[in-house]
PQR file with spaces between the fields and no chain letter, atoms N, CA, C, O and H, PARSE charges and radii, in Angstrom:
ATOM       1  N    MET     1       0.845   -1.178    0.000 -0.4000 1.5000
ATOM       2  CA   MET     1       0.000    0.000    0.000 -0.0000 2.0000
ATOM       3  C    MET     1       0.889    1.239    0.000  0.5500 1.7000
ATOM       4  O    MET     1       1.825    1.346    0.793 -0.5500 1.4000
ATOM       5  N    GLN     2       0.585    2.169   -0.897 -0.4000 1.5000
ATOM       6  CA   GLN     2       1.377    3.384   -1.027 -0.0000 2.0000
ATOM       7  C    GLN     2       0.762    4.496   -0.177  0.5500 1.7000
ATOM       8  O    GLN     2      -0.452    4.701   -0.193 -0.5500 1.4000
ATOM       9  H    GLN     2      -0.175    2.082   -1.541  0.4000 1.0000
ATOM      10  N    GLN     3       1.608    5.207    0.563 -0.4000 1.5000
ATOM      11  CA   GLN     3       1.137    6.329    1.378 -0.0000 2.0000
ATOM      12  C    GLN     3       1.418    7.626    0.647  0.5500 1.7000
ATOM      13  O    GLN     3       2.456    7.782    0.003 -0.5500 1.4000
ATOM      14  H    GLN     3       2.594    5.040    0.576  0.4000 1.0000
ATOM      15  N    ARG     4       0.484    8.554    0.754 -0.4000 1.5000
ATOM      16  CA   ARG     4       0.670    9.869    0.139 -0.0000 2.0000
ATOM      17  C    ARG     4       0.829   10.904    1.229  0.5500 1.7000
ATOM      18  O    ARG     4       0.173   10.836    2.268 -0.5500 1.4000
ATOM      19  H    ARG     4      -0.359    8.428    1.277  0.4000 1.0000
ATOM      20  N    VAL     5       1.690   11.845    0.989 -0.4000 1.5000
ATOM      21  CA   VAL     5       1.924   12.931    1.936 -0.0000 2.0000
ATOM      22  C    VAL     5       1.180   14.157    1.434  0.5500 1.7000
ATOM      23  O    VAL     5       1.264   14.501    0.255 -0.5500 1.4000
ATOM      24  H    VAL     5       2.223   11.899    0.145  0.4000 1.0000
ATOM      25  N    SER     6       0.466   14.805    2.309 -0.4000 1.5000
ATOM      26  CA   SER     6      -0.286   16.003    1.965 -0.0000 2.0000
ATOM      27  C    SER     6       0.292   17.187    2.729  0.5500 1.7000
ATOM      28  O    SER     6       0.439   17.130    3.949 -0.5500 1.4000
ATOM      29  H    SER     6       0.397   14.526    3.266  0.4000 1.0000
ATOM      30  N    LEU     7       0.616   18.250    2.018 -0.4000 1.5000
ATOM      31  CA   LEU     7       1.163   19.453    2.635 -0.0000 2.0000
ATOM      32  C    LEU     7       0.271   20.632    2.307  0.5500 1.7000
ATOM      33  O    LEU     7      -0.373   20.655    1.258 -0.5500 1.4000
ATOM      34  H    LEU     7       0.496   18.296    1.026  0.4000 1.0000
ATOM      35  N    LYS     8       0.228   21.603    3.191 -0.4000 1.5000
ATOM      36  CA   LYS     8      -0.593   22.790    2.971 -0.0000 2.0000
ATOM      37  C    LYS     8       0.150   24.013    3.475  0.5500 1.7000
ATOM      38  O    LYS     8       0.703   23.994    4.574 -0.5500 1.4000
ATOM      39  H    LYS     8       0.750   21.584    4.043  0.4000 1.0000
ATOM      40  N    ALA     9       0.169   25.077    2.682 -0.4000 1.5000
ATOM      41  CA   ALA     9       0.742   26.351    3.091 -0.0000 2.0000
ATOM      42  C    ALA     9      -0.381   27.364    3.181  0.5500 1.7000
ATOM      43  O    ALA     9      -1.247   27.409    2.307 -0.5500 1.4000
ATOM      44  H    ALA     9      -0.280   25.092    1.788  0.4000 1.0000
ATOM      45  N    GLU    10      -0.376   28.172    4.220 -0.4000 1.5000
ATOM      46  CA   GLU    10      -1.450   29.134    4.417 -0.0000 2.0000
ATOM      47  C    GLU    10      -0.862   30.494    4.744  0.5500 1.7000
ATOM      48  O    GLU    10       0.013   30.611    5.603 -0.5500 1.4000
ATOM      49  H    GLU    10       0.328   28.135    4.929  0.4000 1.0000
ATOM      50  N    LEU    11      -1.344   31.520    4.059 -0.4000 1.5000
ATOM      51  CA   LEU    11      -0.949   32.901    4.310 -0.0000 2.0000
ATOM      52  C    LEU    11      -2.194   33.631    4.774  0.5500 1.7000
ATOM      53  O    LEU    11      -3.149   33.784    4.012 -0.5500 1.4000
ATOM      54  H    LEU    11      -2.055   31.425    3.362  0.4000 1.0000
ATOM      55  N    VAL    12      -2.188   34.076    5.999 -0.4000 1.5000
ATOM      56  CA   VAL    12      -3.369   34.710    6.583 -0.0000 2.0000
ATOM      57  C    VAL    12      -3.125   36.206    6.704  0.5500 1.7000
ATOM      58  O    VAL    12      -2.164   36.644    7.337 -0.5500 1.4000
ATOM      59  H    VAL    12      -1.412   33.952    6.618  0.4000 1.0000
ATOM      60  N    PHE    13      -4.005   36.979    6.090 -0.4000 1.5000
ATOM      61  CA   PHE    13      -3.921   38.422    6.226 -0.0000 2.0000
ATOM      62  C    PHE    13      -4.674   38.906    7.449  0.5500 1.7000
ATOM      63  O    PHE    13      -4.475   40.036    7.896 -0.5500 1.4000
ATOM      64  H    PHE    13      -4.786   36.623    5.576  0.4000 1.0000
ATOM      65  N    GLY    14      -5.531   38.068    7.992 -0.4000 1.5000
ATOM      66  CA   GLY    14      -6.234   38.408    9.215 -0.0000 2.0000
ATOM      67  C    GLY    14      -7.443   39.283    8.975  0.5500 1.7000
ATOM      68  O    GLY    14      -8.105   39.199    7.940 -0.5500 1.4000
ATOM      69  H    GLY    14      -5.693   37.150    7.629  0.4000 1.0000
ATOM      70  N    THR    15      -7.713   40.118    9.950 -0.4000 1.5000
ATOM      71  CA   THR    15      -8.908   40.951    9.899 -0.0000 2.0000
ATOM      72  C    THR    15      -8.552   42.415   10.034  0.5500 1.7000
ATOM      73  O    THR    15      -7.516   42.777   10.592 -0.5500 1.4000
ATOM      74  H    THR    15      -7.176   40.186   10.790  0.4000 1.0000
ATOM      75  N    ALA    16      -9.421   43.235    9.516 -0.4000 1.5000
ATOM      76  CA   ALA    16      -9.297   44.689    9.663 -0.0000 2.0000
ATOM      77  C    ALA    16     -10.662   45.221   10.063  0.5500 1.7000
ATOM      78  O    ALA    16     -11.662   44.982    9.386 -0.5500 1.4000
ATOM      79  H    ALA    16     -10.263   42.941    9.062  0.4000 1.0000
ATOM      80  N    LYS    17     -10.686   45.931   11.152 -0.4000 1.5000
ATOM      81  CA   LYS    17     -11.947   46.475   11.654 -0.0000 2.0000
ATOM      82  C    LYS    17     -12.298   47.741   10.880  0.5500 1.7000
ATOM      83  O    LYS    17     -11.509   48.685   10.827 -0.5500 1.4000
ATOM      84  H    LYS    17      -9.874   46.126   11.702  0.4000 1.0000
ATOM      85  N    LEU    18     -13.480   47.755   10.284 -0.4000 1.5000
ATOM      86  CA   LEU    18     -13.938   48.905    9.518 -0.0000 2.0000
ATOM      87  C    LEU    18     -14.697   49.894   10.380  0.5500 1.7000
ATOM      88  O    LEU    18     -14.561   51.107   10.219 -0.5500 1.4000
ATOM      89  H    LEU    18     -14.121   46.988   10.327  0.4000 1.0000
ATOM      90  N    SER    19     -15.494   49.371   11.296 -0.4000 1.5000
ATOM      91  CA   SER    19     -16.266   50.207   12.214 -0.0000 2.0000
ATOM      92  C    SER    19     -16.549   49.381   13.465  0.5500 1.7000
ATOM      93  O    SER    19     -16.037   48.270   13.605 -0.5500 1.4000
ATOM      94  H    SER    19     -15.604   48.386   11.427  0.4000 1.0000
ATOM      95  N    LYS    20     -17.350   49.910   14.362 -0.4000 1.5000
ATOM      96  CA   LYS    20     -17.684   49.206   15.600 -0.0000 2.0000
ATOM      97  C    LYS    20     -18.340   47.851   15.321  0.5500 1.7000
ATOM      98  O    LYS    20     -18.142   46.898   16.075 -0.5500 1.4000
ATOM      99  H    LYS    20     -17.766   50.812   14.248  0.4000 1.0000
ATOM     100  N    ASN    21     -19.121   47.764   14.239 -0.4000 1.5000
ATOM     101  CA   ASN    21     -19.902   46.562   13.959 -0.0000 2.0000
ATOM     102  C    ASN    21     -19.514   45.833   12.675  0.5500 1.7000
ATOM     103  O    ASN    21     -20.240   44.933   12.252 -0.5500 1.4000
ATOM     104  H    ASN    21     -19.282   48.538   13.626  0.4000 1.0000
ATOM     105  N    SER    22     -18.407   46.184   12.046 -0.4000 1.5000
ATOM     106  CA   SER    22     -18.057   45.503   10.797 -0.0000 2.0000
ATOM     107  C    SER    22     -16.546   45.303   10.676  0.5500 1.7000
ATOM     108  O    SER    22     -15.756   46.095   11.189 -0.5500 1.4000
ATOM     109  H    SER    22     -17.817   46.915   12.390  0.4000 1.0000
ATOM     110  N    LEU    23     -16.163   44.223    9.982 -0.4000 1.5000
ATOM     111  CA   LEU    23     -14.760   43.939    9.718 -0.0000 2.0000
ATOM     112  C    LEU    23     -14.632   43.158    8.422  0.5500 1.7000
ATOM     113  O    LEU    23     -15.602   42.569    7.944 -0.5500 1.4000
ATOM     114  H    LEU    23     -16.805   43.580    9.565  0.4000 1.0000
ATOM     115  N    ILE    24     -13.435   43.155    7.858 -0.4000 1.5000
ATOM     116  CA   ILE    24     -13.139   42.355    6.676 -0.0000 2.0000
ATOM     117  C    ILE    24     -12.035   41.365    7.035  0.5500 1.7000
ATOM     118  O    ILE    24     -11.249   41.608    7.951 -0.5500 1.4000
ATOM     119  H    ILE    24     -12.647   43.633    8.247  0.4000 1.0000
ATOM     120  N    TYR    25     -11.980   40.243    6.307 -0.4000 1.5000
ATOM     121  CA   TYR    25     -10.944   39.248    6.561 -0.0000 2.0000
ATOM     122  C    TYR    25     -10.533   38.604    5.243  0.5500 1.7000
ATOM     123  O    TYR    25     -11.295   38.613    4.277 -0.5500 1.4000
ATOM     124  H    TYR    25     -12.618   40.045    5.564  0.4000 1.0000
ATOM     125  N    ALA    26      -9.313   38.039    5.208 -0.4000 1.5000
ATOM     126  CA   ALA    26      -8.822   37.355    4.007 -0.0000 2.0000
ATOM     127  C    ALA    26      -7.712   36.387    4.382  0.5500 1.7000
ATOM     128  O    ALA    26      -6.933   36.639    5.301 -0.5500 1.4000
ATOM     129  H    ALA    26      -8.694   38.032    5.993  0.4000 1.0000
ATOM     130  N    ASP    27      -7.649   35.265    3.648 -0.4000 1.5000
ATOM     131  CA   ASP    27      -6.509   34.353    3.741 -0.0000 2.0000
ATOM     132  C    ASP    27      -6.342   33.629    2.414  0.5500 1.7000
ATOM     133  O    ASP    27      -7.285   33.521    1.630 -0.5500 1.4000
ATOM     134  H    ASP    27      -8.282   35.060    2.901  0.4000 1.0000
ATOM     135  N    PHE    28      -5.135   33.136    2.171 -0.4000 1.5000
ATOM     136  CA   PHE    28      -4.782   32.429    0.945 -0.0000 2.0000
ATOM     137  C    PHE    28      -4.177   31.088    1.332  0.5500 1.7000
ATOM     138  O    PHE    28      -3.413   31.012    2.294 -0.5500 1.4000
ATOM     139  H    PHE    28      -4.369   33.224    2.808  0.4000 1.0000
ATOM     140  N    GLU    29      -4.505   30.029    0.596 -0.4000 1.5000
ATOM     141  CA   GLU    29      -3.985   28.694    0.884 -0.0000 2.0000
ATOM     142  C    GLU    29      -3.527   28.015   -0.393  0.5500 1.7000
ATOM     143  O    GLU    29      -4.031   28.302   -1.479 -0.5500 1.4000
ATOM     144  H    GLU    29      -5.125   30.091   -0.186  0.4000 1.0000
ATOM     145  N    ARG    30      -2.575   27.120   -0.250 -0.4000 1.5000
ATOM     146  CA   ARG    30      -2.128   26.271   -1.355 -0.0000 2.0000
ATOM     147  C    ARG    30      -1.810   24.902   -0.782  0.5500 1.7000
ATOM     148  O    ARG    30      -1.149   24.797    0.251 -0.5500 1.4000
ATOM     149  H    ARG    30      -2.166   26.888    0.632  0.4000 1.0000
ATOM     150  N    SER    31      -2.281   23.841   -1.454 -0.4000 1.5000
ATOM     151  CA   SER    31      -2.009   22.487   -0.972 -0.0000 2.0000
ATOM     152  C    SER    31      -1.151   21.752   -1.992  0.5500 1.7000
ATOM     153  O    SER    31      -1.171   22.061   -3.183 -0.5500 1.4000
ATOM     154  H    SER    31      -2.817   23.927   -2.293  0.4000 1.0000
ATOM     155  N    PHE    32      -0.399   20.775   -1.500 -0.4000 1.5000
ATOM     156  CA   PHE    32       0.495   19.974   -2.325 -0.0000 2.0000
ATOM     157  C    PHE    32       0.279   18.510   -1.984  0.5500 1.7000
ATOM     158  O    PHE    32       0.160   18.160   -0.809 -0.5500 1.4000
ATOM     159  H    PHE    32      -0.384   20.524   -0.532  0.4000 1.0000
ATOM     160  N    GLY    33       0.228   17.649   -2.994 -0.4000 1.5000
ATOM     161  CA   GLY    33       0.068   16.224   -2.752 -0.0000 2.0000
ATOM     162  C    GLY    33      -1.329   15.898   -2.283  0.5500 1.7000
ATOM     163  O    GLY    33      -2.248   16.702   -2.435 -0.5500 1.4000
ATOM     164  H    GLY    33       0.325   17.933   -3.948  0.4000 1.0000
ATOM     165  N    GLY    34      -1.487   14.726   -1.716 -0.4000 1.5000
ATOM     166  CA   GLY    34      -2.791   14.294   -1.227 -0.0000 2.0000
ATOM     167  C    GLY    34      -3.721   13.926   -2.368  0.5500 1.7000
ATOM     168  O    GLY    34      -3.349   14.034   -3.537 -0.5500 1.4000
ATOM     169  H    GLY    34      -0.740   14.073   -1.592  0.4000 1.0000
ATOM     170  N    ASP    35      -4.913   13.497   -2.040 -0.4000 1.5000
ATOM     171  CA   ASP    35      -5.878   13.076   -3.050 -0.0000 2.0000
ATOM     172  C    ASP    35      -6.533   14.267   -3.747  0.5500 1.7000
ATOM     173  O    ASP    35      -6.839   14.199   -4.937 -0.5500 1.4000
ATOM     174  H    ASP    35      -5.215   13.409   -1.091  0.4000 1.0000
ATOM     175  N    VAL    36      -6.746   15.342   -3.018 -0.4000 1.5000
ATOM     176  CA   VAL    36      -7.354   16.544   -3.585 -0.0000 2.0000
ATOM     177  C    VAL    36      -6.300   17.644   -3.551  0.5500 1.7000
ATOM     178  O    VAL    36      -5.807   18.014   -2.486 -0.5500 1.4000
ATOM     179  H    VAL    36      -6.498   15.397   -2.051  0.4000 1.0000
ATOM     180  N    GLU    37      -5.965   18.157   -4.722 -0.4000 1.5000
ATOM     181  CA   GLU    37      -4.951   19.199   -4.788 -0.0000 2.0000
ATOM     182  C    GLU    37      -5.605   20.517   -5.169  0.5500 1.7000
ATOM     183  O    GLU    37      -6.252   20.615   -6.212 -0.5500 1.4000
ATOM     184  H    GLU    37      -6.366   17.856   -5.587  0.4000 1.0000
ATOM     185  N    GLU    38      -5.440   21.531   -4.326 -0.4000 1.5000
ATOM     186  CA   GLU    38      -5.935   22.871   -4.618 -0.0000 2.0000
ATOM     187  C    GLU    38      -4.734   23.715   -5.013  0.5500 1.7000
ATOM     188  O    GLU    38      -3.798   23.878   -4.230 -0.5500 1.4000
ATOM     189  H    GLU    38      -4.915   21.452   -3.479  0.4000 1.0000
ATOM     190  N    LYS    39      -4.762   24.249   -6.224 -0.4000 1.5000
ATOM     191  CA   LYS    39      -3.662   25.115   -6.642 -0.0000 2.0000
ATOM     192  C    LYS    39      -3.610   26.340   -5.732  0.5500 1.7000
ATOM     193  O    LYS    39      -2.584   26.604   -5.105 -0.5500 1.4000
ATOM     194  H    LYS    39      -5.522   24.117   -6.860  0.4000 1.0000
ATOM     195  N    TRP    40      -4.686   27.069   -5.660 -0.4000 1.5000
ATOM     196  CA   TRP    40      -4.803   28.224   -4.763 -0.0000 2.0000
ATOM     197  C    TRP    40      -6.225   28.298   -4.248  0.5500 1.7000
ATOM     198  O    TRP    40      -7.170   27.934   -4.948 -0.5500 1.4000
ATOM     199  H    TRP    40      -5.519   26.855   -6.169  0.4000 1.0000
ATOM     200  N    ARG    41      -6.370   28.763   -3.037 -0.4000 1.5000
ATOM     201  CA   ARG    41      -7.685   28.978   -2.446 -0.0000 2.0000
ATOM     202  C    ARG    41      -7.653   30.332   -1.757  0.5500 1.7000
ATOM     203  O    ARG    41      -6.720   30.637   -1.013 -0.5500 1.4000
ATOM     204  H    ARG    41      -5.602   29.058   -2.468  0.4000 1.0000
ATOM     205  N    VAL    42      -8.670   31.139   -2.004 -0.4000 1.5000
ATOM     206  CA   VAL    42      -8.776   32.455   -1.394 -0.0000 2.0000
ATOM     207  C    VAL    42     -10.093   32.504   -0.640  0.5500 1.7000
ATOM     208  O    VAL    42     -11.152   32.233   -1.206 -0.5500 1.4000
ATOM     209  H    VAL    42      -9.428   30.891   -2.608  0.4000 1.0000
ATOM     210  N    ASP    43     -10.025   32.847    0.620 -0.4000 1.5000
ATOM     211  CA   ASP    43     -11.221   33.071    1.432 -0.0000 2.0000
ATOM     212  C    ASP    43     -11.195   34.530    1.871  0.5500 1.7000
ATOM     213  O    ASP    43     -10.204   35.002    2.428 -0.5500 1.4000
ATOM     214  H    ASP    43      -9.165   33.068    1.080  0.4000 1.0000
ATOM     215  N    ALA    44     -12.274   35.228    1.619 -0.4000 1.5000
ATOM     216  CA   ALA    44     -12.366   36.629    2.013 -0.0000 2.0000
ATOM     217  C    ALA    44     -13.819   36.932    2.345  0.5500 1.7000
ATOM     218  O    ALA    44     -14.736   36.294    1.829 -0.5500 1.4000
ATOM     219  H    ALA    44     -13.079   34.844    1.167  0.4000 1.0000
ATOM     220  N    GLY    45     -14.007   37.899    3.197 -0.4000 1.5000
ATOM     221  CA   GLY    45     -15.381   38.225    3.541 -0.0000 2.0000
ATOM     222  C    GLY    45     -15.520   39.520    4.305  0.5500 1.7000
ATOM     223  O    GLY    45     -14.545   40.149    4.714 -0.5500 1.4000
ATOM     224  H    GLY    45     -13.262   38.417    3.616  0.4000 1.0000
ATOM     225  N    LEU    46     -16.746   39.881    4.476 -0.4000 1.5000
ATOM     226  CA   LEU    46     -17.132   41.071    5.218 -0.0000 2.0000
ATOM     227  C    LEU    46     -18.123   40.623    6.278  0.5500 1.7000
ATOM     228  O    LEU    46     -19.122   39.981    5.956 -0.5500 1.4000
ATOM     229  H    LEU    46     -17.538   39.369    4.144  0.4000 1.0000
ATOM     230  N    ARG    47     -17.865   40.949    7.524 -0.4000 1.5000
ATOM     231  CA   ARG    47     -18.712   40.497    8.629 -0.0000 2.0000
ATOM     232  C    ARG    47     -19.334   41.691    9.346  0.5500 1.7000
ATOM     233  O    ARG    47     -18.661   42.671    9.664 -0.5500 1.4000
ATOM     234  H    ARG    47     -17.054   41.471    7.786  0.4000 1.0000
ATOM     235  N    PHE    48     -20.627   41.579    9.588 -0.4000 1.5000
ATOM     236  CA   PHE    48     -21.371   42.575   10.349 -0.0000 2.0000
ATOM     237  C    PHE    48     -21.890   41.935   11.628  0.5500 1.7000
ATOM     238  O    PHE    48     -22.339   40.789   11.603 -0.5500 1.4000
ATOM     239  H    PHE    48     -21.174   40.783    9.330  0.4000 1.0000
ATOM     240  N    THR    49     -21.837   42.634   12.715 -0.4000 1.5000
ATOM     241  CA   THR    49     -22.447   42.174   13.956 -0.0000 2.0000
ATOM     242  C    THR    49     -23.492   43.189   14.399  0.5500 1.7000
ATOM     243  O    THR    49     -23.364   44.392   14.173 -0.5500 1.4000
ATOM     244  H    THR    49     -21.472   43.564   12.735  0.4000 1.0000
ATOM     245  N    PHE    50     -24.530   42.659   15.040 -0.4000 1.5000
ATOM     246  CA   PHE    50     -25.591   43.557   15.527 -0.0000 2.0000
ATOM     247  C    PHE    50     -26.232   42.969   16.754  0.5500 1.7000
ATOM     248  O    PHE    50     -27.147   43.568   17.320 -0.5500 1.4000
ATOM     249  H    PHE    50     -24.634   41.682   15.224  0.4000 1.0000
């Protein structure tokens, strides 16, 4: 049985507060090997609290 090694690199930009009730966030990821290979992944968003 052959074993596969999966590696992942992640660059997190974190969050930036826009106002008392809102912020933005972003991170970037890249995976190597494994069964599912993601060339690049970007997660970003805008969050509101109330």
